[in-house]
Each structure stands twice: as C-alpha cells, then as structure tokens.
C-alpha positions as CSV (number, residue, x, y, z in Angstrom):
1,M,15.8,112.6,84.3
2,N,17.9,115.7,84.0
3,K,21.2,114.7,84.9
4,M,22.1,118.2,86.0
5,A,19.1,118.6,88.1
6,I,20.1,115.5,90.0
7,A,22.6,116.9,91.0
8,A,21.3,120.0,92.0
9,V,18.6,117.8,94.7
10,V,21.0,116.1,95.9
11,L,23.7,119.3,96.7
12,A,20.6,120.9,98.1
13,V,19.3,118.5,100.5
14,G,22.5,118.2,101.9
15,A,22.7,122.1,102.0
16,G,19.7,122.6,103.0
17,G,19.9,120.5,106.7
18,Y,22.6,122.5,107.9
19,F,20.9,126.3,109.0
20,L,21.2,125.1,112.5
21,S,23.7,125.9,115.6
22,Q,24.8,126.0,119.2
23,Q,25.0,128.5,121.3
24,G,28.2,129.6,123.0
25,T,31.2,132.3,122.0
26,S,31.6,133.3,118.5
27,V,33.9,131.3,116.2
28,V,34.0,132.6,113.6
29,K,37.1,134.4,113.9
30,N,39.0,131.3,114.3
31,D,37.3,128.7,112.1
32,P,40.4,127.8,109.2
33,M,37.5,125.9,107.4
34,L,36.8,129.8,106.0
35,D,40.2,130.7,104.7
36,Y,39.0,128.0,102.0
37,I,35.6,130.0,101.0
38,P,35.8,133.1,98.7
39,A,34.2,136.4,100.0
40,D,31.8,136.1,96.8
41,T,30.6,132.8,97.3
42,L,27.0,133.1,95.9
43,A,25.5,131.3,98.9
44,F,26.7,130.3,102.2
45,S,25.5,128.0,104.6
46,G,28.1,127.2,108.0
47,Q,27.5,125.3,110.6
48,L,30.1,126.7,112.4
49,V,30.0,124.7,115.8
50,P,29.6,121.1,115.8
51,F,25.6,120.5,116.0
52,P,24.1,117.7,118.3
53,L,22.9,115.7,115.3
54,K,22.1,112.4,117.3
55,S,20.3,114.1,119.7
56,Y,18.4,116.1,117.2
57,L,17.3,112.8,115.2
58,Y,16.3,111.1,118.6
59,S,13.8,114.3,119.2
60,I,12.5,114.1,115.7
61,Q,12.1,110.6,115.5
62,G,8.5,109.5,113.8
63,N,8.3,113.4,113.1
64,Y,8.4,113.0,109.1
65,Q,6.0,111.2,106.7
66,A,7.2,107.5,106.2
67,Y,6.8,108.1,102.1
68,D,6.7,105.0,99.9
69,A,9.6,105.5,98.2
70,D,9.3,102.4,96.0
71,N,5.8,103.8,94.5
72,M,6.9,107.2,94.7
73,L,10.5,106.6,93.1
74,S,10.1,103.9,90.6
75,L,12.5,102.7,88.0
76,D,11.9,101.3,84.1
77,D,14.1,99.6,82.1
78,S,14.7,103.0,80.6
79,S,16.0,104.6,83.3
80,S,19.9,105.3,83.4
81,P,22.3,104.0,85.9
82,Q,22.6,107.6,87.9
83,E,18.8,107.8,88.4
84,R,19.3,104.4,90.2
85,F,22.2,105.1,91.8
86,F,20.3,108.2,93.5
87,I,17.5,106.2,94.0
88,S,19.1,103.6,95.4
89,L,20.9,106.3,98.0
90,Y,17.6,108.0,98.9
91,K,15.8,105.0,99.5
92,Q,18.3,103.6,101.8
93,Y,18.6,106.8,103.7
94,M,14.6,106.3,104.2
95,T,15.5,103.0,105.1
96,V,17.4,104.0,108.3
97,L,15.9,107.7,109.6
98,A,13.7,105.5,112.0
99,D,17.0,104.7,113.7
100,P,19.2,107.5,114.2
101,D,22.2,105.4,115.4
102,T,21.8,103.1,112.4
103,L,21.5,106.4,110.2
104,L,24.9,107.8,111.4
105,S,26.7,104.4,110.9
106,T,25.8,104.1,107.7
107,Y,26.7,107.3,106.6
108,G,30.0,107.4,109.0
109,L,28.4,110.3,110.6
110,P,29.6,111.9,114.3
111,D,27.4,112.2,117.2
112,S,27.8,116.1,116.7
113,L,28.9,118.0,113.8
114,K,30.2,120.9,111.5
115,S,29.0,121.4,108.0
116,Y,29.5,124.3,105.0
117,F,28.3,125.2,101.7
118,Y,29.1,127.4,100.0
119,T,29.8,128.2,96.0
120,L,33.3,128.8,93.9
121,G,31.6,130.9,91.4
122,A,29.3,128.9,90.1
123,L,30.3,125.6,91.5
124,P,28.6,124.7,94.2
125,V,30.7,122.7,97.4
126,M,29.2,120.6,100.7
127,K,31.8,120.3,103.4
128,I,31.0,117.7,106.6
129,Q,32.8,115.8,109.3
130,L,33.0,112.1,108.9
131,S,33.9,109.9,111.5
132,N,33.9,106.6,109.9
133,P,35.0,107.5,105.9
134,T,35.4,103.6,105.4
135,A,31.5,103.4,106.4
136,F,30.7,106.0,103.9
137,W,32.3,104.6,101.1
138,A,30.6,101.4,101.8
139,E,27.4,103.1,101.2
140,L,28.5,104.2,97.8
141,D,29.7,100.8,97.1
142,R,26.3,99.2,98.0
143,A,24.6,101.9,95.5
144,E,26.8,101.6,93.0
145,Q,26.4,97.6,92.8
146,E,22.8,97.9,93.2
147,S,22.3,100.7,90.2
148,G,25.0,99.4,88.1
149,L,26.8,102.6,88.3
150,T,30.6,102.8,88.2
151,H,33.2,105.6,89.7
152,S,36.3,106.9,88.0
153,M,38.8,107.5,90.4
154,G,41.0,110.7,89.9
155,K,43.8,112.7,92.0
156,S,43.7,116.3,92.7
157,G,46.9,117.8,93.9
158,D,47.2,115.0,97.4
159,V,43.7,114.1,97.4
160,D,42.1,111.1,96.0
161,Y,38.5,111.1,94.8
162,R,36.0,109.8,93.2
163,G,33.7,111.4,90.0
164,Y,30.5,109.7,89.1
165,A,29.4,110.5,85.6
166,L,26.5,112.5,85.4
167,T,26.4,113.3,81.5
168,D,26.5,110.3,78.6
169,A,29.4,109.2,77.0
170,G,28.9,110.4,74.1
171,E,27.9,113.8,75.2
172,K,30.7,117.3,74.3
173,E,30.6,118.8,77.9
174,K,31.3,116.4,80.7
175,I,30.1,117.0,84.4
176,E,30.8,115.0,87.3
177,L,29.5,114.4,90.7
178,I,32.7,114.3,93.2
179,F,32.9,112.5,96.4
180,A,36.7,113.0,98.3
181,E,37.9,113.1,102.0
182,K,40.5,114.6,103.6
183,D,41.4,114.6,107.5
184,G,38.0,113.5,108.1
185,W,36.2,115.8,105.8
186,L,33.7,115.3,103.5
187,T,33.5,117.1,100.2
188,V,31.1,117.2,97.6
189,T,31.4,118.9,94.5
190,L,31.0,118.8,90.7
191,N,33.6,118.9,88.2
192,T,32.9,120.1,84.5
193,S,34.9,119.9,81.5
194,F,35.3,123.4,81.5
195,N,36.4,124.1,84.9
196,Q,40.3,124.4,85.4
197,A,42.3,122.4,87.5
198,E,42.8,124.7,90.3
199,L,39.5,125.1,90.5
200,L,38.9,121.4,91.7
201,E,41.8,121.5,94.1
202,T,40.4,124.6,95.9
203,A,37.0,122.8,96.3
204,L,38.5,120.1,97.5
205,G,40.7,122.3,100.2
206,E,43.9,121.8,98.1
207,K,44.5,125.4,97.5
208,K,43.2,128.4,99.5
209,V,41.4,131.4,97.8
210,E,42.9,134.9,97.4
211,H,40.2,136.5,99.3
212,P,38.5,134.8,101.6
213,I,35.3,135.1,103.6
214,S,37.5,134.7,106.7
215,E,39.1,138.0,105.7
216,T,35.6,140.2,105.9
217,T,33.7,140.6,109.1
218,M,30.7,139.7,106.9
219,L,29.9,137.2,108.8
220,Q,29.8,139.0,112.4
221,D,28.1,141.8,110.7
222,I,25.0,139.7,109.9
223,A,24.7,138.1,113.1
224,K,25.0,141.7,114.8
225,K,22.5,143.6,112.0
226,H,19.7,140.8,112.8
227,G,20.3,139.6,116.1
228,F,21.4,136.0,115.4
229,M,23.6,133.7,117.2
230,Q,27.2,134.0,115.3
231,D,27.7,129.7,115.5
232,S,25.1,129.5,112.3
233,I,25.1,131.7,109.3
234,S,23.5,131.2,106.3
235,F,23.3,133.6,102.9
236,I,22.4,134.1,99.3
237,N,24.2,137.4,98.0
238,H,22.3,139.3,95.0
239,V,24.7,141.7,94.9
240,E,27.3,138.9,94.0
241,L,25.3,137.3,91.6
242,A,23.8,140.0,89.6
243,K,27.5,141.1,89.4
244,G,28.8,137.8,87.7
245,L,25.7,138.4,85.4
246,T,26.2,141.7,84.6
247,S,30.5,141.7,84.1
248,S,32.8,139.9,82.7
249,D,35.5,139.8,84.9
250,G,33.9,141.4,88.4
251,N,34.0,138.1,90.3
252,M,34.6,134.2,90.0
253,L,31.1,133.5,88.6
254,A,31.7,136.5,86.0
255,K,35.3,134.8,84.9
256,Q,33.8,131.2,84.5
257,M,30.8,132.0,82.5
258,T,33.1,134.2,80.4
259,K,35.0,131.0,79.7
260,M,32.3,129.1,78.9
261,V,30.8,131.4,76.3
262,A,34.2,131.3,75.0
263,M,33.6,127.6,74.4
264,E,30.2,127.7,73.7
265,G,30.2,130.5,71.0
266,E,27.2,132.2,72.7
267,D,26.3,134.1,75.8
268,P,22.8,133.9,77.2
269,F,23.0,137.3,78.9
270,A,24.6,139.0,76.6
271,E,21.9,142.0,76.8
272,M,22.5,142.2,80.9
273,K,25.8,142.9,79.8
274,T,24.9,146.2,78.2
275,P,26.4,149.4,80.0
276,V,23.2,149.8,81.1
277,C,21.7,147.0,82.5
278,Q,25.2,146.6,84.3
279,T,24.2,149.6,86.3
280,E,20.4,149.3,86.6
281,L,20.7,145.4,87.6
282,N,23.7,146.3,89.6
283,A,21.4,149.2,91.6
284,I,18.4,146.8,91.9
285,A,20.9,144.1,93.5
286,A,22.5,147.0,95.9
287,N,19.1,147.8,96.9
288,W,18.0,144.2,97.6
289,P,21.6,143.1,98.9
290,R,21.5,139.6,100.6
291,T,18.8,137.1,101.8
292,V,20.3,136.2,105.0
293,M,19.4,133.3,107.5
294,G,20.4,132.6,111.1
295,L,19.2,131.1,114.3
296,N,17.8,133.2,117.1
297,S,17.7,130.8,119.9
298,Y,17.8,126.8,120.4
299,S,17.5,123.8,122.9
300,I,18.2,120.3,121.7
301,T,18.1,116.9,123.8
302,R,17.2,113.5,122.8
303,D,13.5,113.9,124.2
304,E,12.7,117.7,122.2
305,S,13.8,119.9,120.4
306,T,13.1,123.6,119.7
307,I,14.5,125.8,117.1
308,D,13.8,129.6,116.5
309,A,15.2,130.4,112.9
310,A,14.5,133.4,110.5
311,V,14.9,134.1,107.2
312,V,15.6,138.0,106.4
313,V,15.6,139.3,102.9
314,E,17.5,142.7,103.4
315,S,16.4,145.6,101.7
316,N,17.9,149.6,102.1
317,N,14.4,150.6,99.8
318,Q,13.5,152.6,102.6
319,V,10.5,154.2,100.6
320,I,8.9,150.0,100.2
321,L,9.8,149.2,103.4
322,S,8.1,151.9,104.6
323,A,4.9,151.1,102.9
324,L,5.2,147.7,103.8
325,N,5.3,148.7,107.4
326,K,1.9,150.7,107.0
327,I,0.4,147.7,105.9
328,R,0.9,145.8,109.2
329,G,-1.8,145.5,111.1
330,F,-3.2,143.6,114.3
331,V,-2.1,140.2,115.3
332,P,-4.2,138.6,118.5
333,S,-0.9,137.7,120.8
334,F,-2.3,134.2,121.4
335,M,-1.8,133.4,117.8
336,G,2.2,132.4,118.4
337,D,1.4,130.0,121.3
338,S,1.0,126.5,119.2
339,H,1.0,124.8,122.7
340,E,-2.7,126.3,123.6
341,N,-4.4,125.7,120.6
342,I,-4.3,123.4,117.7
343,L,-4.9,125.8,114.5
344,S,-4.0,129.3,114.2
345,V,-3.8,131.4,111.3
346,A,-4.0,135.4,111.6
347,L,-3.3,138.1,108.8
348,G,-2.7,141.4,110.2
349,I,-3.7,144.3,106.9
350,D,-4.8,147.6,108.1
351,A,-7.7,148.1,105.4
352,N,-7.5,151.7,105.5
353,K,-3.7,152.2,104.2
354,L,-3.8,149.2,101.9
355,A,-4.2,150.7,98.9
356,P,-2.0,154.2,99.7
357,A,0.9,151.6,100.5
358,L,0.3,149.8,97.7
359,S,0.6,152.8,95.2
360,E,3.5,154.1,96.9
361,I,5.3,150.2,95.8
362,W,3.8,150.9,92.8
363,T,5.0,154.1,92.1
364,D,8.6,153.5,93.6
365,L,8.8,150.3,90.8
366,Q,7.8,152.4,88.2
367,T,11.1,154.7,89.3
368,P,13.3,155.6,87.5
369,E,12.0,154.5,83.8
370,Y,14.8,151.9,83.5
371,Q,16.3,151.9,79.4
372,C,17.5,148.3,80.3
373,A,15.4,146.5,77.7
374,P,14.2,143.2,80.3
375,L,14.2,145.9,83.4
376,A,11.9,148.0,81.2
377,E,9.8,145.9,79.6
378,M,8.7,144.6,83.4
379,Q,8.0,148.2,84.1
380,S,5.7,148.3,81.2
381,E,3.9,144.6,82.4
382,L,3.5,146.7,86.0
383,S,2.3,149.7,84.5
384,D,-0.9,147.9,83.6
385,L,-1.5,147.1,87.5
386,N,-2.5,150.0,89.2
387,P,-3.6,149.5,92.5
388,S,-5.4,153.2,92.8
389,M,-8.9,150.8,92.2
390,L,-8.6,149.0,95.2
391,G,-9.1,151.7,97.2
392,M,-13.1,151.0,96.0
393,M,-13.1,148.0,97.2
394,T,-11.2,148.1,100.5
395,G,-13.6,151.4,101.3
396,M,-16.0,148.0,102.0
397,V,-14.2,146.7,104.5
398,N,-13.0,150.9,106.1
399,G,-11.4,150.6,109.4
400,V,-10.2,146.3,109.5
401,K,-7.3,145.6,111.3
402,G,-6.8,141.6,110.4
403,V,-8.8,139.2,110.8
404,S,-7.9,135.6,112.3
405,I,-9.0,132.1,112.8
406,T,-8.2,130.1,115.5
407,L,-9.0,126.0,116.6
408,G,-8.8,125.7,120.0
409,D,-9.3,122.2,120.6
410,Y,-12.0,119.5,119.4
411,K,-13.0,116.0,119.8
412,L,-15.1,113.4,117.1
413,T,-17.5,111.0,118.0
414,E,-20.5,109.0,116.4
415,K,-24.2,109.8,116.2
416,N,-26.1,107.2,114.6
417,G,-23.4,106.4,112.1
418,E,-22.2,109.9,111.3
419,P,-19.1,112.0,112.5
420,S,-20.3,114.3,114.8
421,F,-18.5,117.0,117.1
422,E,-18.2,115.9,121.1
423,K,-16.4,118.9,122.0
424,L,-15.0,122.1,119.5
425,D,-13.6,125.1,120.6
426,A,-13.2,127.5,118.0
427,L,-12.8,131.1,117.3
428,I,-13.2,133.7,114.4
429,T,-12.5,137.2,114.3
430,V,-12.2,140.8,112.2
431,S,-10.9,143.4,114.3
432,A,-11.9,146.6,113.4
433,E,-11.9,150.3,114.6
434,K,-16.0,150.4,114.4
435,P,-17.1,146.6,114.1
436,M,-20.7,147.5,114.3
437,M,-20.1,149.2,111.1
438,L,-19.1,146.4,110.1
439,V,-21.9,144.6,110.8
440,D,-24.4,146.5,109.5
441,M,-22.4,146.9,106.1
442,M,-22.8,143.6,105.4
443,K,-26.4,142.9,106.3
444,P,-27.6,143.9,102.7
445,F,-24.9,141.5,101.1
446,Y,-26.2,138.6,103.9
447,P,-30.1,139.4,104.3
448,P,-30.3,136.5,107.6
449,L,-28.0,139.5,109.7
450,V,-30.7,141.8,109.9
451,D,-32.8,139.5,112.2
452,V,-29.6,139.3,114.5
453,D,-30.4,141.7,117.0
454,L,-26.4,142.7,117.8
455,K,-25.5,145.1,120.4
456,D,-22.2,147.2,120.6
457,N,-22.4,145.8,124.2
458,G,-20.2,142.5,124.6
459,D,-23.3,140.6,124.5
460,P,-23.7,137.0,122.8
461,V,-26.2,136.0,120.1
462,D,-27.2,132.8,119.5
463,I,-26.0,132.4,115.0
464,T,-26.5,128.7,115.2
465,S,-29.4,128.3,112.5
466,L,-27.0,131.0,110.2
467,L,-24.6,128.5,109.8
468,M,-26.8,125.8,108.5
469,L,-24.5,123.1,109.7
470,P,-25.9,119.7,110.3
471,P,-28.2,119.1,113.4
472,E,-26.0,116.0,114.4
473,W,-22.8,117.8,113.8
474,G,-24.1,119.4,117.9
475,V,-22.4,122.4,116.9
476,S,-23.7,125.9,118.7
477,A,-21.8,129.1,117.7
478,K,-22.2,132.6,119.3
479,L,-21.5,135.9,117.6
480,A,-20.5,139.3,119.6
481,I,-19.0,142.6,119.2
482,K,-16.1,142.7,122.6
483,G,-14.4,145.9,122.4
484,N,-12.8,146.5,118.4
485,Q,-13.5,142.8,117.9
486,L,-16.4,141.1,116.2
487,V,-15.7,137.7,117.2
488,A,-17.9,134.1,116.3
489,Y,-16.9,131.7,118.7
490,T,-17.9,128.1,120.1
491,G,-17.3,126.2,123.0
492,D,-15.7,126.8,126.2
493,R,-12.0,127.9,124.9
494,G,-14.0,129.9,122.4
495,T,-15.6,131.9,125.1
496,E,-12.0,132.2,126.8
497,L,-10.3,133.1,124.0
498,A,-13.3,135.9,122.6
499,D,-12.8,137.4,125.9
500,F,-9.3,137.5,126.4
501,I,-8.9,139.1,123.0
502,A,-11.4,142.0,123.7
503,T,-8.5,143.0,126.2
504,Q,-6.1,143.8,123.6
505,L,-5.1,147.3,122.4
506,L,-6.0,147.6,118.6
507,E,-2.4,148.3,117.3
508,P,0.0,147.1,114.6
509,T,1.8,144.0,115.6
510,G,2.2,141.8,112.5
511,F,1.7,141.2,109.2
512,F,1.1,137.1,108.9
513,N,1.2,134.2,111.7
514,F,0.2,130.9,111.6
515,S,0.6,128.4,113.9
516,V,-0.2,124.4,114.2
517,D,0.5,121.8,116.7
518,Y,0.5,118.5,115.0
519,Q,-0.4,116.2,116.9
520,K,-3.5,117.1,119.0
521,M,-4.7,118.3,115.4
522,L,-4.1,114.4,114.0
523,T,-4.8,112.9,117.3
524,P,-9.0,113.0,117.1
525,L,-9.2,112.2,113.5
526,I,-6.9,108.7,113.9
527,D,-9.3,108.0,116.6
528,M,-12.1,108.7,115.6
529,V,-11.0,106.0,112.8
530,E,-9.9,103.5,115.1
531,M,-13.2,103.8,116.8
532,S,-14.8,103.3,113.2
533,G,-13.2,99.9,112.7
534,E,-12.3,101.1,108.6
535,P,-8.8,100.6,107.4
536,M,-6.6,104.0,108.4
537,P,-6.1,106.4,105.4
538,E,-2.1,105.8,103.7
539,E,-2.1,109.5,104.0
540,L,-3.4,109.7,107.9
541,L,-1.0,106.7,108.9
542,M,2.0,108.8,107.6
543,L,1.2,111.5,109.9
544,K,-0.1,109.4,113.3
545,D,3.2,110.1,114.8
546,Y,3.4,113.4,114.6
547,N,4.3,115.5,117.6
548,M,5.6,118.5,116.5
549,R,4.9,121.9,116.6
550,L,5.1,125.2,114.4
551,N,5.0,128.9,114.3
552,M,5.8,130.8,111.4
553,S,5.1,134.2,110.8
554,V,5.8,137.1,108.1
555,D,7.1,140.7,109.0
556,F,8.0,143.8,108.1
557,T,10.8,146.3,110.0
558,D,13.6,148.4,108.3
559,K,16.0,145.9,107.7
560,G,13.8,144.0,105.2
561,I,11.3,141.2,105.3
562,V,11.7,138.8,107.9
563,I,10.1,135.2,107.9
564,G,10.2,133.3,111.2
565,S,9.9,129.9,112.2
566,T,9.9,128.0,115.8
567,V,9.7,124.2,115.3
568,N,9.4,122.1,118.5
569,S,9.8,118.5,118.3
570,K,9.3,115.6,120.9
571,A,10.9,112.2,120.9
572,N,7.8,109.5,120.3
573,A,7.8,107.3,123.1
574,K,7.9,103.4,121.6
C-alpha cells in the first residue's frame, strides 16, 4: 500500500468532516487561528464556532453502515507496520463510533469543538481542539503496540511532536506523519526531508505566516456572495493551484516545487511553465477561480439534526453559465420533500435548447485557440465531439422540459409463496409543451400504444397490460395527460401526485434533484425478510437502523454550478 496515499487518506478523512457550523454572529475577524493560515492556501475548511459534536453523533446513531472491518481491511505477513497502524486506528474508530461518549473519551475530544484544515503550499495541516490530550496519546500508543510501528520524538520551537515514518528506512526521501499538541490544539501534518525547518514551525503554530488569510476579507466575501453562514467556510483555490504549477516563485506551492525540482533534477511540470502555458492556464483559473462550500442553515439536537449545505464551482465565464441556464427545465415542486415520498428523481432539461446550448459551450471551449501544448491537445480532441448532431436526436422529443420518477409509498406481502405488492404508490412524469404529440411520436416505436385511447383531457386509461408485470404482483397502473404532464401512476398517493403536478406551471425550475427517505425505503424490505423467516442479507442488515433523509440537487446560477445537499437524521430509539 502506498504510504503517501495512507497519509493523504488520513488527512482527507479528518478534513472532510469539518464543513459544519453553528449559527451566530460572525467571528471571522476575531479568530486568532487565521493568523497562522496563509492567504494563498490551496484549500481551507474552517469550523470557526464550536460544533456540537456530541449531540450530532447522537443524532446520527445507527445512520452509518457497520462494515466488517476485519474482512474489508485484511492483513497478512507482508503488511507493513504503517498499514497495521492505520488499520488499527480505523478499526478502533469503527468500534467506538456506535457510542458517542466512548468515542469522545477515546480520542480526548470535547463535546463541542472547533477545527481547521488548510495547506502551507503543498503541506496539509489539520488542527482540532482536544479536551484530554492524554487520552489521544493513549490511543496512538494502543495502535503502536498492536501494529509494531514506533514513533520518534522531535522538537520544533517549543513544541514536542511525534513522528511516524511513512517511508522505509532505506529510501532517499523521508516523509513523516506528525502529531503535536499545544494549548489544547492537536495538529496533524507531514514533515519531509525537503521541507525547511521553518515550515514545520509554522504548521505547529510556533510561527505566523507573512500574509495570513486574516488580513483579507476572503472568507467574508465568500459568505456574502453565496449567502453562507460565516461561521463555517471551505474552499479550494484554483487560482493559487494554477499559479503554483505554472511559476517558480508565484506562491508558497511554487517555491516548494522549485526546491524539490532542484533536489530531484527533473521538473514534471516544466511544460506548464512556458510563458504561453502560464498565461493560458492562469486565464482559465481566473474564469473558474474557486470551489466553495458552506452552510445555508442547520439545527442539531441529540434527537435530530438537519444540515443544509452547498458546494459552488464558481465561474466568471458568462457564456458557459448562460448556456447552462438555458438547459434548465421543469422539476416538480414536491421533489425536494424527502419527508413525504420515499424516493424521487427528476431531471429538468429543455430539449429544444439542449443542442444549441451545448453548441455554445463547445464553441466557447474552442475559443481562443490555445498555443499551450496540453491545452491545444485537449481542444483538438474536443473538436471531434461537435454536438450539432445532437439536434437531430432532440428533435424526436421536441417540447420536453423534464422527466421524473417518484415512489410515494409501498408495502410488500406474500401470495402463494411469491412476493407481491400490498400497496404501491408511484408516479412517472414527462413534462412537455404538447404531451399528446409525444405519445403519437412514440406509437411507431411501441405499437401497443396504438390501442391506448388516450385523450388530452385528464381522463386516465388503464395500461396495466402494457407493463407485462406478473399478475401476482397486484400492480394496476394508469396513463393520463394532465395539462402539460404525461403521467403514469399507480395507487392513491400516485393519483394525488399526478393531480398535484398538473397544477404547476411549466417553467424552468432546476436541472437535477434526488431525494430519498432511507427508513421508509428499507422498512418494507426488512419486514418482508423477517416475515419470511429467511436470514437477513448482510447488506440489508447493515442498513437496518438507518433513519435518514437526503435531498441533493444540481443547478446553475450566474455565480456557477451549485450542488445542494440537505441531510436530516434522527437518533434511533434503543
């Protein structure tokens, strides 16, 4: 197993959990930790107000898959001490995850905590509050004893740290995973043989950076631009990444890479540092400057948590954003309500505008004609993908604005030893300017439709025979045209949804939406298996206690590409 990959995973997992926040007044201006974080950091995630970790862990109890770590992460005689160490830590984490009190005490974490993730050039740094550092060191000691990996002690400034070697003793370059604690703050970072000693001092909080993020309004600007709560902001800076790869001293990353090239004698990014590549790549980065993450709102108690977050790929390319906005179609308003329905999937696309919009994007990506070799090669490959031919295909679905599938409710039973639906409420919709025209166009491709006497007046016709489902399933389906909606549905809830969608205006409301209620989706399956007396499949058993609702969306605005996510979890009563 690649030891650099191990380190990256450990740091990424730690960083990934810190995009949550607490509502309140802004504390960005008064946070002393920001003095140690450079403004040119490639990535940042700041939990600037203590997050109620203990309450959150209680609210999601049971809402995770209890994987068999022993089978999933098997070890053998060839496994290195490093692999054994990290697997030991992971197994212990999975063991204590079910009990929030035990988890917090095992790692010495407080009930509420602040945390940060950022980079010093290429060096990742994670900081998290501890309430009991002794407990954290004891957990590392336990993993050492179980794995055979030992640490070395070091000192940077006035801070003592533990270093765990990620490279073998005979390797030329040395990489260590560093753990240090100072004033109740745990720092996790890397130390390498090509780092300057001052870099580790900065990572461990012994030295402030020259141009800190605290001297900018970057975090406040992100929050204001996207309507995020200021208390939790995360981003990936594409501009600084491009600058680091295309220059020799443009930022901290560039300077580190220049030193590494001097040691190695070879620059893998030399082609990107030519004047023309530098100009063109930085222009692209300026057009797509950042990917930002933040919270719209949230509430957390021990019994229930709801987190509404968003990721935005920022763009200043109004040609592409305008084209993407033209593609947006109709997404039913009930799609975002994961509490009412079990499962909903909707794709809003204006079929009439799809080919022209993609052509606009394709043309923009071909302009200007790049001189930088890697970019020119990309454009050459892109030229073979002219989307104009797509217009012929979309002509067959002229006027379509979107499609959706909704499972409202279901219940399983058994008839003559075979599974059957005791109840099934579902809806399939095709939203279009002229639904009847679509039906007429489909008849040559599906001849049984010729015999369906469908009227453009809302009256349903039975299409059960067209589905060719086993009779014992007990499914009865109907087809109707209700306003601008061609709907196929079954059950009382399906009928209700079909009538409701007919009242909605055929307007562009989104691009993609997905929602699911895991508990409602899984309970009938679990009940059915338990009723049958058969052994519960392991995959289903792992999801048995899920009490979680998820809603995800993808949309386009004048600010960029927006990926929304709302997660609601409830603690399982035991």
